[in-house]
N, C-alpha and C positions, 0 to 999 in steps of 0.2 A: 504494500500500500504506500502510495506517495504522500508525503506530508509537505506542508508549505516550506519547511526548512530544506527539503530536498530539491526544490526548484531554483534554477538559476535563470535570471532574466539576462538575456544576451544583448549587449549594446550593438549598434549597427556595425561598428568596426570589426566585430568578430565575424559577421557574415561577409563583409568585404574582404577580410584577410583570408577567409576560407575560399573565396572565389578567385583571388588574384595570387597566382603563384610567385610573383615577384615581391610580395610583402613578407617582412621578416617572420611573422607569426603564422604563416600560411599552414604549415604542417600541424601545429597545435590547434588552430581554429578548425581545420578540416577534421581532425581527430575528434574534437568535441562534438561537432555537428553530426559526424558519422555515428558516434556513440548515442547521441540523442535520437537519430533516425531509427536506430535499432531498439530504442527503448531502454538503453543502459544508463542514460542520464536524462534528467527532466529539464528541458530548456523552454523558456518562454520568450515571446516577443510581442510587439504591438504594431498598430497601424503606423505609428511614427517611424519605427524601425524599417518597416516596409517602404514607406515613402523616401526616407533618407537613403536606403539601399538603392532604390530605383533611380534616384537623382544621380548618385555617384556612379553606379554601374553603367548607365547609359550616356553619361557625359564623356566627351572625347578625352583620350589619354593626354593630349596636349594641355588640357585645363584640369589636370588632376582627377580624371575619371578613369574608369576601366575600359571604356570604349566598346561595351557589349551592345549587340543588337537588342532592340527592345524585346523581341520574342525570347531571346536567351535569358535576359534579366527576369522576365515574367516567368519563365520555366523554373528558374532558381527559386523565385518567391513561392511558386506552387509547391515546391518541396519543403521550403522553410515554414510554411503556414498550415501544413496538413499534420494530423496526428501521427506520431505522438508529441510533436511540438505543441506547446500551449499558446494559444492566441489570446492576448489580454485586450479586452475592449476598452476604448477611451470613452468613458461614460461621463455623466454629469458629476459624479463623485470625483472622478479624476480631475475634472476642471476645477472643482472646489478645492481639492487638495493642492493643485497647481497654484491657484491664487494665494492660498495660505503660505506655501513655500516661497513664492515671490515676495510676499510681504515680510515674512519672518527672516528671510536671508537678504533682502534688499537687492533682488536680482533684476537684471535688465539684459537686453540683447540676446546673444547666443546662449547665455547661461540658462535661459528659459527652456531651451531644448532639453538640457540635462535635467532640469527640474520636472519637466513633463514625464520623462522616463521614471524618475523617482515617484512622482504622483501616481503613475500607472502601477508601479510596483506596490506602493502602499495600498492602493485600492484593491489589488489582487492578493494581498497578504504575502507578497514575496519580499524577502529581505536581502537576498544575495544577488549581486550584479557582477557578471563577468564582462570585463572591458579591457581594452588596451590603453585606456586613458584614466587610470585610477584617480589622478589628481583632480580631474574635472568633477568628481563626485565626493571628494573628501569633506566638504562642508555639510553634507547631509548626514547627520549623526545616526539616524535609525536604519541605515543600510550598511551592509558589509560589501565592500568591493573586493573582487578577487581578480588578480591579473591572470590572463590566459596561461602564460607559461607556468606560473606557480600552481595553478589549479590542476594542471594535467601531469605534474610530477608525481611519481609513484609514492 
C-alpha cells in the first residue's frame, strides 16, 4: 500500500533530464522514471509540470530547448501522465495555498512557479520533491527536497 510519504513529486527538470541525453543527470532521471513506470517508485506531477515540459521540449535547441517535434513531446507526456504516475490536479485549494505562500514568503516573478509546485504538493498531501534545483525550494519549510543523484544512490 502506498502512503503519502512514499510519493515523490517530480519537478519539471527531472522529466527534461530524462528526455535529453546531453544533460548531466540524464541516467539518474531516466532510472527514476523507469522505476516509476514499473510501479517500483511512486512519482507525481501536475499540469504545471506538463506545461513547462512542453514549452522547453518543443523550443528550439538554439534558445535552450530540446528541439523535439510536438508529436514526440506529446508522446512523452502521454507516458508521464498515465498510471502508475500520479497526476495532481490544480484545484481551487491549490490556488488558495499558492496565494498564502506568496504572501507568507513575499514572492514575486518566477518564484511563483516554484510556489505553485509546493501548493500543489500541499494540496495533494505530498511532502517530498525530487528536483535538480534544491535551492529554489529551500525557503519552503514543510517540504523535503531530494536531489536526483542522492535519491537514487543505493
